[in-house]
C-alpha positions in Angstrom: -3.3 -0.1 -22.4 -0.6 -1.8 -24.5 -2.3 -5.2 -25.1 -4.5 -4.2 -28.1 -1.4 -2.9 -29.9 0.5 -6.1 -29.1 -2.5 -8.3 -30.1 -2.9 -6.5 -33.5 0.8 -6.7 -34.3 0.9 -10.4 -33.4 -2.1 -11.3 -35.5 -0.8 -9.3 -38.5 2.5 -11.1 -38.2 4.4 -7.8 -37.7 6.2 -9.0 -34.5 7.1 -12.2 -32.7 6.9 -12.8 -29.0 10.6 -12.7 -28.7 10.8 -9.4 -30.5 8.1 -8.0 -28.2 10.1 -9.1 -25.2 13.2 -7.4 -26.7 11.3 -4.1 -27.1 10.1 -4.3 -23.5 13.6 -5.1 -22.3 15.1 -2.2 -24.2 12.5 0.2 -22.7 13.4 -1.1 -19.2 17.1 -0.6 -19.9 16.4 3.0 -21.0 14.5 3.7 -17.8 17.5 2.5 -15.8 20.0 4.8 -17.6 19.8 8.0 -15.6 22.0 8.2 -12.4 19.9 10.9 -10.9 16.6 9.2 -11.5 13.1 9.6 -10.4 11.0 6.6 -9.5 9.5 5.4 -12.8 6.5 3.1 -12.1 4.7 0.5 -14.2 1.5 -1.2 -13.2 0.3 -4.6 -14.6 -2.5 -7.1 -13.8 -5.6 -6.2 -11.8 -8.8 -5.5 -13.6 -10.2 -3.4 -16.4 -12.6 -0.5 -15.8 -15.4 -3.0 -16.6 -14.2 -5.4 -13.8 -12.7 -8.0 -16.1 -9.3 -9.7 -15.7 -6.6 -7.4 -17.1 -3.7 -9.8 -16.9 -2.6 -10.8 -20.4 0.4 -11.7 -22.5 2.0 -8.2 -22.1 1.7 -8.7 -18.3 3.7 -11.9 -18.6 6.3 -10.3 -20.9 6.9 -7.5 -18.4 7.6 -10.0 -15.6 9.9 -12.0 -17.9 11.8 -8.8 -18.8 12.1 -8.0 -15.1 13.6 -11.4 -14.4 15.9 -11.2 -17.4 17.4 -7.8 -16.7 17.5 -7.8 -12.9 17.5 -4.0 -12.6 15.7 -1.8 -10.1 13.4 0.0 -12.5 10.7 0.3 -13.6 9.2 0.1 -10.1 6.9 -2.7 -11.0 3.5 -3.2 -9.3 1.2 -6.1 -9.9 -2.4 -5.6 -9.0 -4.5 -8.6 -7.9 -8.2 -9.0 -7.5 -10.6 -11.9 -6.8 -10.4 -13.2 -10.4 -6.7 -12.9 -11.0 -5.4 -16.1 -12.6 -3.2 -18.7 -10.9 -0.4 -18.2 -13.5 0.0 -14.6 -12.4 0.5 -15.6 -8.7 3.0 -18.2 -9.9 5.0 -15.9 -12.1 5.0 -13.1 -9.5 6.4 -15.5 -6.9 9.1 -16.6 -9.3 10.0 -13.0 -10.0 10.0 -12.0 -6.3 12.2 -14.9 -5.2 15.0 -13.7 -7.6 15.8 -11.1 -5.0 15.6 -8.0 -7.1 13.0 -6.2 -5.0 10.4 -6.3 -7.8 7.5 -6.6 -8.2 5.4 -5.3 -5.3 1.8 -6.5 -5.0 -1.3 -4.5 -4.2 -4.9 -5.5 -3.6 -7.8 -4.3 -5.7 -10.2 -5.8 -3.2 -9.1 -3.1 -0.8 -8.2 -0.2 -2.9 -11.2 -0.2 -5.4 -14.0 0.0 -2.8 -11.9 2.4 -0.6 -11.5 4.8 -3.6 -15.3 4.5 -4.3 -16.0 5.3 -0.7 -13.7 8.3 -1.1 -15.8 9.6 -3.9 -14.6 8.1 -7.2 -17.1 6.3 -9.6 -16.5 2.6 -9.7 -15.3 2.6 -13.3 -12.6 5.2 -12.5 -11.6 3.5 -9.2 -10.8 0.3 -11.1 -8.4 2.3 -13.2 -6.1 3.4 -10.3 -2.3 3.0 -10.5 0.7 3.5 -8.4 2.5 6.7 -9.4 6.2 6.7 -8.3 6.5 4.5 -5.3 3.0 3.5 -3.9 1.0 6.7 -4.4 -2.4 6.1 -5.9 -3.9 8.2 -8.7 -6.4 7.6 -11.4 -4.7 7.4 -14.8 -5.4 10.5 -17.0 -8.0 11.9 -14.7 -6.2 13.3 -11.6 -3.6 16.1 -12.1 -1.1 15.5 -9.3 -0.2 13.7 -6.1 -0.1 16.8 -3.8 1.3 16.2 -0.4 -0.5 18.5 2.0 0.4 17.6 5.6 2.2 15.0 7.7 2.5 13.8 11.2 4.9 11.4 13.0 3.4 8.7 15.2 6.7 8.3 17.1 7.5 12.0 17.6 4.0 12.6 19.2 5.2 10.4 22.2 7.8 13.1 23.1 5.1 15.8 22.8 2.7 13.9 25.0 5.4 13.2 27.7 6.3 16.9 27.7 2.6 17.8 28.5 2.1 19.2 25.0 4.9 21.7 25.1 7.8 21.6 22.6 10.6 22.7 24.9 14.1 21.8 23.7 15.3 19.6 20.9 14.1 16.4 22.6 10.6 17.2 21.4 8.9 17.0 18.0 10.9 19.8 16.5 9.1 20.6 13.3 5.6 20.9 14.8 4.2 24.3 15.5 3.8 25.3 19.2 0.4 24.7 20.7 -2.0 27.6 20.7 -4.8 25.8 22.5 -4.4 25.7 26.2 -6.8 22.7 26.5 -4.0 20.5 25.0 -1.4 21.5 27.6 -1.8 18.7 30.1 -0.2 18.0 33.4 1.2 14.5 32.9 0.7 13.7 36.6 -3.1 13.7 35.9 -2.7 10.9 33.3 -3.2 8.2 35.9 -4.4 5.5 33.6 -3.1 4.3 30.2 -6.4 5.1 28.6 -5.9 8.7 29.6 -2.4 8.7 28.3 -3.5 7.2 25.0 -6.3 9.8 24.8 -3.8 12.6 25.3 -1.5 11.1 22.7 -4.4 10.9 20.1 -5.4 14.5 21.0 -1.9 15.6 20.1 -2.2 13.7 16.8 -5.4 15.4 15.9 -3.9 18.8 16.8 -0.8 18.1 14.7 -3.1 17.8 11.6 -5.4 20.7 12.5 -4.3 22.9 9.6 -4.8 20.3 6.9 -7.7 22.1 5.3 -5.8 25.4 5.3 -2.8 23.8 3.7 -5.0 22.2 1.0 -6.5 25.6 0.2 -3.1 27.2 0.1 -1.6 24.6 -2.3 -4.7 24.9 -4.5 -4.1 28.6 -4.7 -0.5 28.1 -5.7 -1.5 25.6 -8.4 -4.1 27.8 -9.9 -1.9 30.9 -9.9 1.6 29.6 -10.6 1.5 26.2 -12.3 0.7 25.1 -15.8 1.5 22.1 -18.0 0.3 22.5 -21.6 1.7 19.1 -22.8 0.2 17.2 -19.8 -3.1 19.0 -20.3 -3.4 17.5 -23.8 -3.6 13.9 -22.4 -5.8 14.6 -19.4 -9.5 13.8 -19.6 -11.7 16.9 -19.3 -9.1 19.6 -19.9 -9.7 20.2 -23.6 -13.5 20.0 -23.1 -13.3 22.7 -20.4 -10.5 24.7 -22.0 -8.6 24.6 -18.8 -5.0 23.6 -17.8 -4.7 20.4 -15.8 -3.6 22.4 -12.7 -6.3 25.0 -13.0 -9.4 22.8 -12.7 -9.4 21.1 -16.1 -9.1 17.5 -15.0 -12.1 15.2 -14.4 -11.0 15.0 -10.7 -9.1 17.2 -8.4 -5.7 16.3 -6.9 -5.1 13.4 -4.6 -4.0 15.1 -1.4 -2.2 12.6 0.8 -1.7 13.2 4.5 1.3 11.2 5.5 2.4 9.5 8.8 5.5 7.6 9.6 6.8 5.7 12.6 3.8 3.5 13.4 5.8 0.5 14.7 8.0 2.8 16.9 5.0 4.5 18.4 3.1 1.3 19.1 6.1 -0.3 20.8 6.7 2.8 22.8 3.1 3.0 23.9 3.1 -0.7 24.8 6.2 -0.1 26.9 4.6 2.8 28.7 1.5 0.7 29.4 3.5 -2.2 30.8 6.2 -0.4 32.9 4.4 2.8 33.9 0.8 1.7 34.4 0.7 -2.1 34.7 3.9 -2.9 36.6 4.6 0.7 37.9 8.3 0.4 37.6 8.6 3.9 36.3 6.6 7.1 36.5 5.9 9.2 33.5 8.3 11.9 34.8 11.0 9.3 35.4 10.5 8.0 31.9 10.7 11.5 30.5 14.0 12.2 32.3 15.4 8.9 31.0 14.5 9.9 27.4 15.9 13.4 27.9 19.2 11.8 28.8 19.1 9.6 25.7 19.4 6.6 28.1 22.9 7.7 29.2 23.3 6.3 32.7 20.2 4.1 32.3 21.4 0.9 30.6 19.1 -1.4 32.6 16.0 0.7 32.0 16.8 0.8 28.3 17.2 -3.0 28.2 13.9 -3.4 30.0 12.0 -1.0 27.8 13.5 -2.4 24.6 13.1 -6.1 25.3 10.3 -6.7 27.7 7.2 -5.1 26.2 4.9 -6.4 23.4 5.8 -5.3 19.9 3.8 -4.6 16.8 4.5 -7.2 14.0 4.2 -10.3 16.1 0.4 -10.9 16.1 0.4 -9.8 19.8 -3.2 -8.8 20.8 -2.1 -6.1 23.2 0.3 -4.4 20.8 -2.0 -4.7 17.8 -4.9 -3.2 19.8 -2.8 -0.1 20.4 -1.9 0.0 16.7 -5.6 -0.3 15.7 -6.5 2.6 18.0 -3.9 5.1 16.8 -4.3 4.0 13.2 -8.1 4.6 13.4 -7.5 8.0 15.0 -5.2 9.0 12.1 -7.5 7.8 9.4 -10.6 9.4 10.9 -8.7 12.7 11.2 -7.6 12.6 7.6 -10.9 11.7 6.2 -12.7 14.4 8.2 -10.9 16.9 6.0 -13.0 15.8 3.0 -16.1 16.9 4.9 -14.7 20.5 5.1 -15.1 21.2 1.4 -11.7 20.8 -0.4 -10.9 20.4 -4.1 -9.9 16.8 -4.7 -9.6 14.2 -1.9 -7.5 14.0 1.2 -6.3 10.4 1.5 -4.5 8.3 4.1 -0.9 7.8 3.2 1.4 5.5 5.1 4.8 5.1 3.5 8.1 6.6 4.3 10.3 6.9 1.1 13.2 8.2 3.2 11.1 9.8 5.9 11.8 7.2 8.5 15.5 8.3 8.3 14.9 12.1 8.2 12.2 12.1 10.8 14.3 9.9 13.0 17.1 12.4 12.9 15.0 15.1 14.7 13.0 12.9 17.1 14.5 12.3 20.6 14.8 8.9 22.3 11.6 6.9 22.4 10.2 4.6 25.1 10.9 1.4 23.0 14.6 1.8 23.6 15.4 3.7 20.3 18.1 6.3 20.7 17.9 9.9 19.6 18.6 10.4 15.9 18.1 6.7 14.9 15.6 5.8 12.2 12.0 5.2 13.2 10.0 2.3 11.7 9.3 2.5 8.0 5.9 2.5 6.2 3.4 0.2 7.8 6.1 -2.0 9.2 7.3 -2.9 12.7 10.3 -1.4 14.5 13.5 -2.7 12.9 14.3 -6.1 14.3 11.3 -6.4 16.6 9.1 -8.7 14.4 10.6 -11.9 15.8 7.8 -14.4 15.3 7.9 -15.0 11.6 6.4 -13.5 8.5 2.9 -14.9 9.0 2.5 -13.2 12.3 3.9 -10.0 10.9 1.3 -10.0 8.2 -1.5 -10.9 10.7 -0.6 -7.8 12.7 -0.8 -5.7 9.5 -4.2 -7.1 8.5 -5.6 -6.6 12.0 -5.8 -2.9 11.2 -9.0 -1.6 9.6 -7.7 -1.4 6.0 -11.1 0.0 4.8 -9.5 3.4 5.7 -6.6 3.1 3.3 -7.0 5.2 0.2 -3.6 6.5 -0.6 0.0 5.2 -0.3 0.8 2.2 1.8 4.0 0.3 2.0 4.8 -2.9 4.0 8.3 -4.3 3.7 9.1 -7.9 4.5 12.7 -9.1 4.5 13.1 -12.8 3.8 16.0 -15.1 3.9 16.7 -16.4 0.4 17.3 -19.9 1.7 13.7 -20.1 2.8 12.3 -19.9 -0.8 14.6 -22.4 -2.6 13.2 -25.1 -4.7 9.6 -25.8 -5.6 8.5 -26.0 -2.0 10.0 -22.6 -1.2 8.3 -21.1 -4.3 4.9 -22.6 -3.3 5.2 -21.4 0.2 6.0 -17.9 -1.0 3.0 -17.9 -3.4 0.8 -19.2 -0.5 2.0 -16.3 1.7 1.2 -13.7 -0.9 -2.1 -15.2 -1.8 -3.2 -15.6 1.9 -2.2 -12.0 2.7 -4.2 -10.6 -0.2 -7.3 -12.8 0.4 -7.3 -11.5 4.0 -7.5 -7.9 2.9 -3.8 -7.2 3.0 -3.2 -3.9 1.2 0.3 -3.9 -0.2 3.4 -6.2 0.1 7.0 -5.9 -1.0 10.0 -8.1 -0.3 13.7 -8.0 0.2 15.5 -11.3 -0.4 19.0 -10.6 0.8 20.4 -12.1 3.9 22.0 -9.8 6.5 25.5 -11.2 6.0 25.4 -10.3 2.3 24.3 -6.8 3.1 27.0 -6.3 5.7 29.6 -7.7 3.3 28.3 -5.3 0.6 28.8 -2.4 2.9 32.4 -3.4 3.7 33.4 -4.2 0.1 31.0 -2.4 -2.2 33.1 -3.0 -5.3 32.2 -6.8 -5.0 28.4 -6.1 -4.9 27.8 -3.6 -7.6 24.6 -5.3 -8.8 23.0 -5.9 -5.4 19.4 -4.5 -5.4 17.3 -3.9 -2.3 13.8 -2.6 -1.8 14.0 0.5 0.3 10.5 1.8 0.8 8.1 1.9 -2.1 11.0 1.6 -4.5 14.1 -0.4 -5.3 17.7 0.8 -5.7 21.2 -0.6 -5.9 22.5 -1.0 -2.4 25.7 0.8 -3.2 23.7 3.9 -4.2 22.2 4.4 -0.8 23.8 6.5 2.0 25.2 4.8 5.1 22.1 5.5 7.3 19.8 3.9 4.7 22.1 0.9 4.3 22.2 0.4 8.1 18.4 0.7 8.4 17.9 -2.0 5.8 20.5 -4.3 7.5 18.6 -3.8 10.8 15.3 -5.2 9.5 14.4 -8.7 10.6 15.2 -11.5 8.0 12.3 -14.0 8.2 12.1 -17.7 7.3 9.2 -19.2 5.4 8.1 -22.7 6.2 5.2 -24.8 5.2 2.9 -23.2 7.7 2.9 -19.8 5.9 
């Protein structure tokens, strides 16, 4: 959007490149001023609505300003597509390795066709951007990112083990009680893992059963209660129709994300159930339920076995990844089925946590992967904290094993890298190769933390010495000292990977 103005000013001699960089830097500084800030996003690169390369001189200046200022905002996204230039990969890798959390990268080769499949014309789908953290919208043509429903992959484990009943606080506490007797199951009848997995996926579908009704309710609230005269002026279709952006004036209806958290925690828990209940028969489902009810108190050996012995998502393990693929498909199919029920706008798959992996974890009981009651669940599309132990390449292979043709909304995959692994020209080239390989294999989104665990632990002990330490939390960055203790501990607990020449 800004390049034609920059080009005209440069050609007319009204501005130099250094002055343009100064203006962009001042804008970025202003964005970082508020202490109680929202996540202000900026998207660069990618392609034009006509399918041409959109990376230009302003793209380069934005990345240089990010390097120069080393501040958490704007939340910078770089879009890549098949014709993105080599210099963009190089400059993004250089910026990422500075350890400031920015930019994240997203893949047009996944999002554009998925948005077309959702219902957007190609020319509009190519004009998507990340609003806030990683939430997709079409610039100037969609009125709002309107969260309509959510489920928790990890909390559904408790519900399945309880036979579909909520019971006490050990269960999934913010889900409505079942009103369908067919979903109340005697767990003694779940004599194979396939039956248990089917019961689990039934609970997932049931947890999202009211999505259409919630869409309709929120639409009613928008039409009756909301208006935005200023925003309406800049939205395509509103003036032509004479309608407010929240009352049907926009070219498209709202993006309606259905969110899920805790994928890694759920996959690891299901893998542990498969191994120790069904394959090796070391526990029964009822014994496991009792152990979880006790929050592992009195069961240290069982917790060690469940935590350390089963396959884990994020390691390119076929067994764990197959479970991830199954429950991911169930979730995506359930979300997209809502669009066939006649809603205004589009329901879209949303898989990022913001702070949800902390808040959900606070109300979910102990899980079969050894996680204690109240502890965070896995964030975004990532593995359980500390369980991706086979390196970043295998972590990314697990992620791309999922059918990403279903991803239409928010998606966040965090990777924590040891800064020492990207030093020098070799480290830079390995990082660039990792990013490029992930995107070319239909990876959706990728974001990095480049702070070693010892530095994070020291920053927690002596925050006054690390006032400029920036970390990537979920789909956004923040100063480490601004986070509460639980969020700091969760980031510290993530696996710090090394990159070598095999990446």
